[in-house]
PDB file of N, CA, C and O in Angstrom:
ATOM      1  N   UNK A   1      96.699  92.181 125.649  1.00  0.00           N
ATOM      2  CA  UNK A   1      97.916  91.585 125.158  1.00  0.00           C
ATOM      3  C   UNK A   1      98.677  92.684 124.496  1.00  0.00           C
ATOM      4  O   UNK A   1      98.222  93.827 124.446  1.00  0.00           O
ATOM      5  N   UNK A   2      99.695  92.389 124.046  1.00  0.00           N
ATOM      6  CA  UNK A   2     100.483  92.959 123.373  1.00  0.00           C
ATOM      7  C   UNK A   2     101.791  92.795 122.310  1.00  0.00           C
ATOM      8  O   UNK A   2     102.961  92.570 122.621  1.00  0.00           O
ATOM      9  N   UNK A   3     101.469  92.898 121.543  1.00  0.00           N
ATOM     10  CA  UNK A   3     102.573  92.748 119.929  1.00  0.00           C
ATOM     11  C   UNK A   3     103.589  93.351 120.025  1.00  0.00           C
ATOM     12  O   UNK A   3     103.520  94.328 120.771  1.00  0.00           O
ATOM     13  N   UNK A   4     104.634  93.143 119.510  1.00  0.00           N
ATOM     14  CA  UNK A   4     106.256  93.899 119.217  1.00  0.00           C
ATOM     15  C   UNK A   4     106.236  93.240 117.592  1.00  0.00           C
ATOM     16  O   UNK A   4     106.528  92.101 117.228  1.00  0.00           O
ATOM     17  N   UNK A   5     105.710  94.592 116.673  1.00  0.00           N
ATOM     18  CA  UNK A   5     105.424  93.821 115.290  1.00  0.00           C
ATOM     19  C   UNK A   5     107.168  94.645 114.786  1.00  0.00           C
ATOM     20  O   UNK A   5     107.513  95.644 115.417  1.00  0.00           O
ATOM     21  N   UNK A   6     107.758  94.293 114.064  1.00  0.00           N
ATOM     22  CA  UNK A   6     108.998  94.226 113.321  1.00  0.00           C
ATOM     23  C   UNK A   6     109.100  94.013 111.880  1.00  0.00           C
ATOM     24  O   UNK A   6     109.253  92.907 111.360  1.00  0.00           O
ATOM     25  N   UNK A   7     109.003  95.200 111.217  1.00  0.00           N
ATOM     26  CA  UNK A   7     108.992  95.048 109.525  1.00  0.00           C
ATOM     27  C   UNK A   7     110.295  95.593 109.080  1.00  0.00           C
ATOM     28  O   UNK A   7     110.890  96.607 109.445  1.00  0.00           O
ATOM     29  N   UNK A   8     110.753  94.244 107.778  1.00  0.00           N
ATOM     30  CA  UNK A   8     111.777  94.838 107.462  1.00  0.00           C
ATOM     31  C   UNK A   8     111.874  94.250 106.028  1.00  0.00           C
ATOM     32  O   UNK A   8     111.993  93.070 105.698  1.00  0.00           O
ATOM     33  N   UNK A   9     111.759  95.855 104.920  1.00  0.00           N
ATOM     34  CA  UNK A   9     111.661  95.945 104.323  1.00  0.00           C
ATOM     35  C   UNK A   9     113.088  95.559 103.758  1.00  0.00           C
ATOM     36  O   UNK A   9     114.104  96.104 104.188  1.00  0.00           O
ATOM     37  N   UNK A  10     113.124  94.029 102.199  1.00  0.00           N
ATOM     38  CA  UNK A  10     114.286  93.677 101.690  1.00  0.00           C
ATOM     39  C   UNK A  10     113.832  94.543 100.447  1.00  0.00           C
ATOM     40  O   UNK A  10     114.276  93.779  99.590  1.00  0.00           O
ATOM     41  N   UNK A  11     113.589  94.993 100.130  1.00  0.00           N
ATOM     42  CA  UNK A  11     113.397  95.376  98.687  1.00  0.00           C
ATOM     43  C   UNK A  11     114.239  97.244  98.974  1.00  0.00           C
ATOM     44  O   UNK A  11     113.529  98.239  98.829  1.00  0.00           O
ATOM     45  N   UNK A  12     115.390  97.346  99.275  1.00  0.00           N
ATOM     46  CA  UNK A  12     115.649  98.810  99.326  1.00  0.00           C
ATOM     47  C   UNK A  12     114.757  99.712  98.482  1.00  0.00           C
ATOM     48  O   UNK A  12     114.356 100.774  98.959  1.00  0.00           O
ATOM     49  N   UNK A  13     114.504  99.418  97.527  1.00  0.00           N
ATOM     50  CA  UNK A  13     113.523 101.145  96.977  1.00  0.00           C
ATOM     51  C   UNK A  13     112.448 101.538  97.349  1.00  0.00           C
ATOM     52  O   UNK A  13     112.089 102.665  97.007  1.00  0.00           O
ATOM     53  N   UNK A  14     111.706 100.813  98.070  1.00  0.00           N
ATOM     54  CA  UNK A  14     110.566 100.894  98.931  1.00  0.00           C
ATOM     55  C   UNK A  14     110.298 100.921 100.052  1.00  0.00           C
ATOM     56  O   UNK A  14     109.140 101.080 100.439  1.00  0.00           O
ATOM     57  N   UNK A  15     111.567 100.732 101.041  1.00  0.00           N
ATOM     58  CA  UNK A  15     111.650 100.761 102.393  1.00  0.00           C
ATOM     59  C   UNK A  15     110.811 101.830 103.146  1.00  0.00           C
ATOM     60  O   UNK A  15     109.922 101.596 103.965  1.00  0.00           O
ATOM     61  N   UNK A  16     111.276 103.116 102.703  1.00  0.00           N
ATOM     62  CA  UNK A  16     110.721 104.289 103.594  1.00  0.00           C
ATOM     63  C   UNK A  16     109.151 103.991 103.265  1.00  0.00           C
ATOM     64  O   UNK A  16     108.452 103.733 104.245  1.00  0.00           O
ATOM     65  N   UNK A  17     108.577 104.001 102.085  1.00  0.00           N
ATOM     66  CA  UNK A  17     107.131 103.797 101.773  1.00  0.00           C
ATOM     67  C   UNK A  17     106.735 103.003 102.476  1.00  0.00           C
ATOM     68  O   UNK A  17     105.774 103.198 103.220  1.00  0.00           O
ATOM     69  N   UNK A  18     107.583 101.589 102.385  1.00  0.00           N
ATOM     70  CA  UNK A  18     106.500 100.489 103.632  1.00  0.00           C
ATOM     71  C   UNK A  18     106.490 100.826 104.722  1.00  0.00           C
ATOM     72  O   UNK A  18     105.545 100.539 105.457  1.00  0.00           O
ATOM     73  N   UNK A  19     107.361 101.411 105.065  1.00  0.00           N
ATOM     74  CA  UNK A  19     107.805 101.763 106.934  1.00  0.00           C
ATOM     75  C   UNK A  19     106.575 102.852 107.369  1.00  0.00           C
ATOM     76  O   UNK A  19     105.763 102.812 108.294  1.00  0.00           O
ATOM     77  N   UNK A  20     106.748 103.607 106.544  1.00  0.00           N
ATOM     78  CA  UNK A  20     105.237 104.806 106.020  1.00  0.00           C
ATOM     79  C   UNK A  20     103.893 104.187 106.228  1.00  0.00           C
ATOM     80  O   UNK A  20     103.044 104.473 107.072  1.00  0.00           O
ATOM     81  N   UNK A  21     103.875 103.359 105.368  1.00  0.00           N
ATOM     82  CA  UNK A  21     102.301 102.935 105.013  1.00  0.00           C
ATOM     83  C   UNK A  21     102.557 101.707 106.455  1.00  0.00           C
ATOM     84  O   UNK A  21     101.331 101.773 106.543  1.00  0.00           O
ATOM     85  N   UNK A  22     102.790 101.153 107.089  1.00  0.00           N
ATOM     86  CA  UNK A  22     102.760 100.297 108.602  1.00  0.00           C
ATOM     87  C   UNK A  22     102.476 101.033 109.840  1.00  0.00           C
ATOM     88  O   UNK A  22     101.746 100.702 110.775  1.00  0.00           O
ATOM     89  N   UNK A  23     103.287 102.244 109.654  1.00  0.00           N
ATOM     90  CA  UNK A  23     102.773 103.480 110.893  1.00  0.00           C
ATOM     91  C   UNK A  23     101.524 103.750 110.521  1.00  0.00           C
ATOM     92  O   UNK A  23     100.596 103.790 111.328  1.00  0.00           O
ATOM     93  N   UNK A  24     101.435 103.898 109.634  1.00  0.00           N
ATOM     94  CA  UNK A  24      99.289 104.964 108.893  1.00  0.00           C
ATOM     95  C   UNK A  24      98.687 103.279 109.527  1.00  0.00           C
ATOM     96  O   UNK A  24      98.087 103.303 110.602  1.00  0.00           O
ATOM     97  N   UNK A  25      98.779 102.624 109.192  1.00  0.00           N
ATOM     98  CA  UNK A  25      98.177 101.296 109.459  1.00  0.00           C
ATOM     99  C   UNK A  25      97.928 101.376 111.079  1.00  0.00           C
ATOM    100  O   UNK A  25      96.802 101.657 111.489  1.00  0.00           O
ATOM    101  N   UNK A  26      98.933 101.138 111.928  1.00  0.00           N
ATOM    102  CA  UNK A  26      99.306 101.228 113.364  1.00  0.00           C
ATOM    103  C   UNK A  26      98.075 102.375 114.001  1.00  0.00           C
ATOM    104  O   UNK A  26      97.123 102.240 114.770  1.00  0.00           O
ATOM    105  N   UNK A  27      98.444 103.113 113.516  1.00  0.00           N
ATOM    106  CA  UNK A  27      98.061 104.734 113.970  1.00  0.00           C
ATOM    107  C   UNK A  27      96.841 104.683 113.555  1.00  0.00           C
ATOM    108  O   UNK A  27      96.134 104.369 114.512  1.00  0.00           O
ATOM    109  N   UNK A  28      96.126 104.856 112.452  1.00  0.00           N
ATOM    110  CA  UNK A  28      94.842 104.449 112.565  1.00  0.00           C
ATOM    111  C   UNK A  28      94.208 103.731 113.219  1.00  0.00           C
ATOM    112  O   UNK A  28      93.109 104.164 113.565  1.00  0.00           O
ATOM    113  N   UNK A  29      94.600 102.371 113.662  1.00  0.00           N
ATOM    114  CA  UNK A  29      94.094 101.751 114.019  1.00  0.00           C
ATOM    115  C   UNK A  29      93.212 101.994 115.625  1.00  0.00           C
ATOM    116  O   UNK A  29      92.195 101.453 116.061  1.00  0.00           O
ATOM    117  N   UNK A  30      94.102 103.023 116.198  1.00  0.00           N
ATOM    118  CA  UNK A  30      93.360 103.901 117.363  1.00  0.00           C
ATOM    119  C   UNK A  30      93.893 102.908 119.052  1.00  0.00           C
ATOM    120  O   UNK A  30      93.421 103.019 120.184  1.00  0.00           O
ATOM    121  N   UNK A  31      95.074 101.958 118.509  1.00  0.00           N
ATOM    122  CA  UNK A  31      95.701 101.031 119.648  1.00  0.00           C
ATOM    123  C   UNK A  31      96.863 101.910 119.954  1.00  0.00           C
ATOM    124  O   UNK A  31      97.511 102.649 119.213  1.00  0.00           O
ATOM    125  N   UNK A  32      96.971 101.656 121.208  1.00  0.00           N
ATOM    126  CA  UNK A  32      97.937 102.289 122.016  1.00  0.00           C
ATOM    127  C   UNK A  32      99.220 101.709 121.556  1.00  0.00           C
ATOM    128  O   UNK A  32      99.581 100.599 121.947  1.00  0.00           O
ATOM    129  N   UNK A  33      99.873 102.382 120.789  1.00  0.00           N
ATOM    130  CA  UNK A  33     101.363 102.105 120.276  1.00  0.00           C
ATOM    131  C   UNK A  33     102.359 102.775 120.618  1.00  0.00           C
ATOM    132  O   UNK A  33     102.372 104.005 120.600  1.00  0.00           O
ATOM    133  N   UNK A  34     103.501 101.917 121.041  1.00  0.00           N
ATOM    134  CA  UNK A  34     105.205 102.803 120.887  1.00  0.00           C
ATOM    135  C   UNK A  34     106.156 102.419 120.217  1.00  0.00           C
ATOM    136  O   UNK A  34     106.815 101.460 120.620  1.00  0.00           O
ATOM    137  N   UNK A  35     106.411 102.937 119.262  1.00  0.00           N
ATOM    138  CA  UNK A  35     107.565 102.783 118.225  1.00  0.00           C
ATOM    139  C   UNK A  35     109.180 102.856 119.075  1.00  0.00           C
ATOM    140  O   UNK A  35     109.678 103.712 119.805  1.00  0.00           O
ATOM    141  N   UNK A  36     109.652 101.567 118.587  1.00  0.00           N
ATOM    142  CA  UNK A  36     111.110 101.461 119.377  1.00  0.00           C
ATOM    143  C   UNK A  36     111.809 101.322 118.290  1.00  0.00           C
ATOM    144  O   UNK A  36     111.386 101.161 117.146  1.00  0.00           O
ATOM    145  N   UNK A  37     113.289 101.409 118.795  1.00  0.00           N
ATOM    146  CA  UNK A  37     114.604 101.242 117.565  1.00  0.00           C
ATOM    147  C   UNK A  37     113.737 100.090 116.711  1.00  0.00           C
ATOM    148  O   UNK A  37     113.394 100.520 115.609  1.00  0.00           O
ATOM    149  N   UNK A  38     113.387  98.956 116.939  1.00  0.00           N
ATOM    150  CA  UNK A  38     113.052  97.678 116.231  1.00  0.00           C
ATOM    151  C   UNK A  38     112.088  97.320 116.009  1.00  0.00           C
ATOM    152  O   UNK A  38     111.784  96.137 115.854  1.00  0.00           O
ATOM    153  N   UNK A  39     111.222  98.459 115.928  1.00  0.00           N
ATOM    154  CA  UNK A  39     109.449  98.298 115.307  1.00  0.00           C
ATOM    155  C   UNK A  39     108.445  99.057 116.416  1.00  0.00           C
ATOM    156  O   UNK A  39     108.660 100.036 117.130  1.00  0.00           O
ATOM    157  N   UNK A  40     106.906  97.954 116.224  1.00  0.00           N
ATOM    158  CA  UNK A  40     106.289  98.949 117.201  1.00  0.00           C
ATOM    159  C   UNK A  40     106.039  97.963 118.383  1.00  0.00           C
ATOM    160  O   UNK A  40     106.463  96.808 118.334  1.00  0.00           O
ATOM    161  N   UNK A  41     105.351  98.443 119.430  1.00  0.00           N
ATOM    162  CA  UNK A  41     104.950  97.660 120.818  1.00  0.00           C
ATOM    163  C   UNK A  41     103.159  98.328 120.620  1.00  0.00           C
ATOM    164  O   UNK A  41     102.734  99.474 120.766  1.00  0.00           O
ATOM    165  N   UNK A  42     102.362  96.884 120.191  1.00  0.00           N
ATOM    166  CA  UNK A  42     101.141  97.309 120.165  1.00  0.00           C
ATOM    167  C   UNK A  42     100.384  96.724 121.240  1.00  0.00           C
ATOM    168  O   UNK A  42     100.538  95.550 121.578  1.00  0.00           O
ATOM    169  N   UNK A  43      99.441  97.636 121.873  1.00  0.00           N
ATOM    170  CA  UNK A  43      98.978  97.018 123.054  1.00  0.00           C
ATOM    171  C   UNK A  43      96.730  97.094 122.933  1.00  0.00           C
ATOM    172  O   UNK A  43      95.884  97.987 122.892  1.00  0.00           O
ATOM    173  N   UNK A  44      96.736  95.784 122.925  1.00  0.00           N
ATOM    174  CA  UNK A  44      94.910  95.461 122.755  1.00  0.00           C
ATOM    175  C   UNK A  44      94.504  94.381 122.752  1.00  0.00           C
ATOM    176  O   UNK A  44      95.233  93.389 122.769  1.00  0.00           O
ATOM    177  N   UNK A  45      92.822  94.349 122.723  1.00  0.00           N
ATOM    178  CA  UNK A  45      92.453  92.852 122.741  1.00  0.00           C
ATOM    179  C   UNK A  45      92.811  91.896 121.123  1.00  0.00           C
ATOM    180  O   UNK A  45      92.679  92.476 120.045  1.00  0.00           O
ATOM    181  N   UNK A  46      93.108  90.916 121.172  1.00  0.00           N
ATOM    182  CA  UNK A  46      93.864  90.107 121.106  1.00  0.00           C
ATOM    183  C   UNK A  46      93.311  90.148 119.322  1.00  0.00           C
ATOM    184  O   UNK A  46      94.114  90.224 118.392  1.00  0.00           O
ATOM    185  N   UNK A  47      91.935  90.085 119.161  1.00  0.00           N
ATOM    186  CA  UNK A  47      91.224  90.245 117.866  1.00  0.00           C
ATOM    187  C   UNK A  47      91.910  91.796 116.952  1.00  0.00           C
ATOM    188  O   UNK A  47      92.182  91.720 115.754  1.00  0.00           O
ATOM    189  N   UNK A  48      92.069  92.869 117.605  1.00  0.00           N
ATOM    190  CA  UNK A  48      92.106  94.009 116.818  1.00  0.00           C
ATOM    191  C   UNK A  48      93.891  93.887 117.118  1.00  0.00           C
ATOM    192  O   UNK A  48      94.448  94.384 116.139  1.00  0.00           O
ATOM    193  N   UNK A  49      94.617  93.539 117.839  1.00  0.00           N
ATOM    194  CA  UNK A  49      96.568  93.360 117.195  1.00  0.00           C
ATOM    195  C   UNK A  49      96.320  92.470 116.516  1.00  0.00           C
ATOM    196  O   UNK A  49      97.401  92.332 115.942  1.00  0.00           O
ATOM    197  N   UNK A  50      95.775  91.832 116.184  1.00  0.00           N
ATOM    198  CA  UNK A  50      96.037  90.404 114.796  1.00  0.00           C
ATOM    199  C   UNK A  50      95.831  91.072 113.992  1.00  0.00           C
ATOM    200  O   UNK A  50      96.685  91.260 113.125  1.00  0.00           O
ATOM    201  N   UNK A  51      94.278  91.871 113.951  1.00  0.00           N
ATOM    202  CA  UNK A  51      94.026  92.332 112.337  1.00  0.00           C
ATOM    203  C   UNK A  51      94.957  93.276 112.410  1.00  0.00           C
ATOM    204  O   UNK A  51      95.609  93.140 111.374  1.00  0.00           O
ATOM    205  N   UNK A  52      95.518  94.381 113.186  1.00  0.00           N
ATOM    206  CA  UNK A  52      96.737  95.274 112.658  1.00  0.00           C
ATOM    207  C   UNK A  52      97.987  94.415 112.209  1.00  0.00           C
ATOM    208  O   UNK A  52      98.224  94.661 111.026  1.00  0.00           O
ATOM    209  N   UNK A  53      98.656  93.715 112.611  1.00  0.00           N
ATOM    210  CA  UNK A  53      99.142  92.714 111.949  1.00  0.00           C
ATOM    211  C   UNK A  53      99.102  92.535 110.710  1.00  0.00           C
ATOM    212  O   UNK A  53      99.757  93.301 110.003  1.00  0.00           O
ATOM    213  N   UNK A  54      98.485  91.695 110.231  1.00  0.00           N
ATOM    214  CA  UNK A  54      97.877  91.071 109.187  1.00  0.00           C
ATOM    215  C   UNK A  54      97.432  92.314 108.084  1.00  0.00           C
ATOM    216  O   UNK A  54      97.680  92.146 106.889  1.00  0.00           O
ATOM    217  N   UNK A  55      96.949  93.216 108.426  1.00  0.00           N
ATOM    218  CA  UNK A  55      96.769  94.103 107.487  1.00  0.00           C
ATOM    219  C   UNK A  55      97.745  94.987 107.238  1.00  0.00           C
ATOM    220  O   UNK A  55      97.742  95.619 106.181  1.00  0.00           O
ATOM    221  N   UNK A  56      98.791  95.166 108.255  1.00  0.00           N
ATOM    222  CA  UNK A  56     100.369  95.560 107.993  1.00  0.00           C
ATOM    223  C   UNK A  56     101.274  94.884 107.170  1.00  0.00           C
ATOM    224  O   UNK A  56     102.062  95.513 106.464  1.00  0.00           O
ATOM    225  N   UNK A  57     101.242  93.844 107.191  1.00  0.00           N
ATOM    226  CA  UNK A  57     101.679  92.769 106.469  1.00  0.00           C
ATOM    227  C   UNK A  57     101.223  92.642 105.013  1.00  0.00           C
ATOM    228  O   UNK A  57     102.032  92.896 104.120  1.00  0.00           O
ATOM    229  N   UNK A  58      99.907  92.244 104.708  1.00  0.00           N
ATOM    230  CA  UNK A  58      99.694  92.569 103.643  1.00  0.00           C
ATOM    231  C   UNK A  58      99.977  94.004 102.661  1.00  0.00           C
ATOM    232  O   UNK A  58     100.594  94.206 101.616  1.00  0.00           O
ATOM    233  N   UNK A  59      99.392  94.627 103.346  1.00  0.00           N
ATOM    234  CA  UNK A  59      99.567  96.189 102.835  1.00  0.00           C
ATOM    235  C   UNK A  59     101.074  95.896 102.267  1.00  0.00           C
ATOM    236  O   UNK A  59     101.150  95.440 101.126  1.00  0.00           O
ATOM    237  N   UNK A  60     102.123  96.102 102.910  1.00  0.00           N
ATOM    238  CA  UNK A  60     102.921  96.342 102.995  1.00  0.00           C
ATOM    239  C   UNK A  60     103.523  95.253 101.854  1.00  0.00           C
ATOM    240  O   UNK A  60     104.560  95.764 101.431  1.00  0.00           O
ATOM    241  N   UNK A  61     103.303  94.024 101.219  1.00  0.00           N
ATOM    242  CA  UNK A  61     103.633  93.129 100.825  1.00  0.00           C
ATOM    243  C   UNK A  61     103.026  93.482  99.413  1.00  0.00           C
ATOM    244  O   UNK A  61     103.198  92.737  98.449  1.00  0.00           O
ATOM    245  N   UNK A  62     102.279  94.704  99.336  1.00  0.00           N
ATOM    246  CA  UNK A  62     101.473  94.605  97.845  1.00  0.00           C
ATOM    247  C   UNK A  62     102.592  96.134  97.321  1.00  0.00           C
ATOM    248  O   UNK A  62     102.692  96.650  96.208  1.00  0.00           O
ATOM    249  N   UNK A  63     103.371  96.546  98.788  1.00  0.00           N
ATOM    250  CA  UNK A  63     104.350  97.702  98.136  1.00  0.00           C
ATOM    251  C   UNK A  63     105.741  97.213  97.679  1.00  0.00           C
ATOM    252  O   UNK A  63     106.501  97.635  96.808  1.00  0.00           O
ATOM    253  N   UNK A  64     105.819  96.276  98.473  1.00  0.00           N
ATOM    254  CA  UNK A  64     107.118  95.787  97.888  1.00  0.00           C
ATOM    255  C   UNK A  64     107.084  94.449  97.645  1.00  0.00           C
ATOM    256  O   UNK A  64     105.975  93.944  97.820  1.00  0.00           O
ATOM    257  N   UNK A  65     108.066  93.624  97.251  1.00  0.00           N
ATOM    258  CA  UNK A  65     108.155  92.216  97.175  1.00  0.00           C
ATOM    259  C   UNK A  65     108.973  91.394  97.380  1.00  0.00           C
ATOM    260  O   UNK A  65     109.204  90.303  96.858  1.00  0.00           O
ATOM    261  N   UNK A  66     109.423  91.945  98.168  1.00  0.00           N
ATOM    262  CA  UNK A  66     110.353  91.254  99.721  1.00  0.00           C
ATOM    263  C   UNK A  66     110.045  91.950 101.025  1.00  0.00           C
ATOM    264  O   UNK A  66     109.996  93.180 101.001  1.00  0.00           O
ATOM    265  N   UNK A  67     109.834  91.320 102.146  1.00  0.00           N
ATOM    266  CA  UNK A  67     109.427  92.043 103.416  1.00  0.00           C
ATOM    267  C   UNK A  67     109.854  90.921 104.650  1.00  0.00           C
ATOM    268  O   UNK A  67     109.600  89.797 104.219  1.00  0.00           O
ATOM    269  N   UNK A  68     110.097  90.894 105.247  1.00  0.00           N
ATOM    270  CA  UNK A  68     110.420  90.100 106.929  1.00  0.00           C
ATOM    271  C   UNK A  68     109.877  91.046 108.031  1.00  0.00           C
ATOM    272  O   UNK A  68     110.185  92.183 108.390  1.00  0.00           O
ATOM    273  N   UNK A  69     108.785  89.979 108.498  1.00  0.00           N
ATOM    274  CA  UNK A  69     107.845  90.575 109.337  1.00  0.00           C
ATOM    275  C   UNK A  69     107.912  90.112 110.735  1.00  0.00           C
ATOM    276  O   UNK A  69     106.792  89.611 110.827  1.00  0.00           O
ATOM    277  N   UNK A  70     108.455  89.944 111.862  1.00  0.00           N
ATOM    278  CA  UNK A  70     108.502  89.441 112.687  1.00  0.00           C
ATOM    279  C   UNK A  70     107.545  89.662 113.949  1.00  0.00           C
ATOM    280  O   UNK A  70     107.395  90.883 113.996  1.00  0.00           O
ATOM    281  N   UNK A  71     106.915  89.152 114.863  1.00  0.00           N
ATOM    282  CA  UNK A  71     105.732  89.481 115.667  1.00  0.00           C
ATOM    283  C   UNK A  71     106.344  88.703 117.064  1.00  0.00           C
ATOM    284  O   UNK A  71     106.775  87.551 117.007  1.00  0.00           O
ATOM    285  N   UNK A  72     106.324  89.321 118.038  1.00  0.00           N
ATOM    286  CA  UNK A  72     106.458  88.618 119.469  1.00  0.00           C
ATOM    287  C   UNK A  72     105.368  88.819 119.985  1.00  0.00           C
ATOM    288  O   UNK A  72     105.063  90.011 120.003  1.00  0.00           O
ATOM    289  N   UNK A  73     104.394  87.901 120.568  1.00  0.00           N
ATOM    290  CA  UNK A  73     103.384  88.381 121.560  1.00  0.00           C
ATOM    291  C   UNK A  73     103.805  88.209 123.189  1.00  0.00           C
ATOM    292  O   UNK A  73     104.754  87.631 123.718  1.00  0.00           O
ATOM    293  N   UNK A  74     102.866  88.841 123.646  1.00  0.00           N
ATOM    294  CA  UNK A  74     103.327  89.145 125.332  1.00  0.00           C
ATOM    295  C   UNK A  74     101.444  89.776 125.585  1.00  0.00           C
ATOM    296  O   UNK A  74     100.662  90.572 125.067  1.00  0.00           O
ATOM    297  N   UNK A  75     101.506  88.503 127.037  1.00  0.00           N
ATOM    298  CA  UNK A  75     100.333  88.923 127.594  1.00  0.00           C
ATOM    299  C   UNK A  75     100.372  90.898 128.805  1.00  0.00           C
ATOM    300  O   UNK A  75     101.409  91.561 128.808  1.00  0.00           O
ATOM    301  N   UNK A  76     100.016  91.034 129.030  1.00  0.00           N
ATOM    302  CA  UNK A  76      99.922  92.288 130.434  1.00  0.00           C
ATOM    303  C   UNK A  76      99.577  91.783 131.194  1.00  0.00           C
ATOM    304  O   UNK A  76      98.880  90.772 131.112  1.00  0.00           O
ATOM    305  N   UNK A  77     100.044  92.455 132.445  1.00  0.00           N
ATOM    306  CA  UNK A  77      99.520  91.618 133.919  1.00  0.00           C
ATOM    307  C   UNK A  77      97.827  91.459 134.300  1.00  0.00           C
ATOM    308  O   UNK A  77      97.247  90.642 135.015  1.00  0.00           O
ATOM    309  N   UNK A  78      97.315  92.638 133.474  1.00  0.00           N
ATOM    310  CA  UNK A  78      95.868  92.851 133.410  1.00  0.00           C
ATOM    311  C   UNK A  78      94.776  91.809 132.348  1.00  0.00           C
ATOM    312  O   UNK A  78      93.587  91.822 132.031  1.00  0.00           O
ATOM    313  N   UNK A  79      95.814  91.075 132.097  1.00  0.00           N
ATOM    314  CA  UNK A  79      95.204  89.876 130.989  1.00  0.00           C
ATOM    315  C   UNK A  79      95.299  88.599 131.491  1.00  0.00           C
ATOM    316  O   UNK A  79      94.781  87.608 130.977  1.00  0.00           O
ATOM    317  N   UNK A  80      96.335  88.634 133.061  1.00  0.00           N
ATOM    318  CA  UNK A  80      96.338  87.058 133.394  1.00  0.00           C
ATOM    319  C   UNK A  80      95.210  86.781 134.105  1.00  0.00           C
ATOM    320  O   UNK A  80      94.984  85.631 134.480  1.00  0.00           O
TER     321      UNK A  80
END
């Protein structure tokens, strides 16, 4: 499956730190991903991908008080 994860820091003073933190979480996960202008597309098994999304969201909430996280789910042809 794949997930498009978009995180929008609403706390302008910590925005850069939040984005950097999310990218580190995704990179360390070992899952395949591609950065886009609107977020990151992450590919992997359901449990792995959702764990990365949850970790990103929770970690970023610790850095800044306001955060908008959008997740779009999709299945790859091999998942059908």
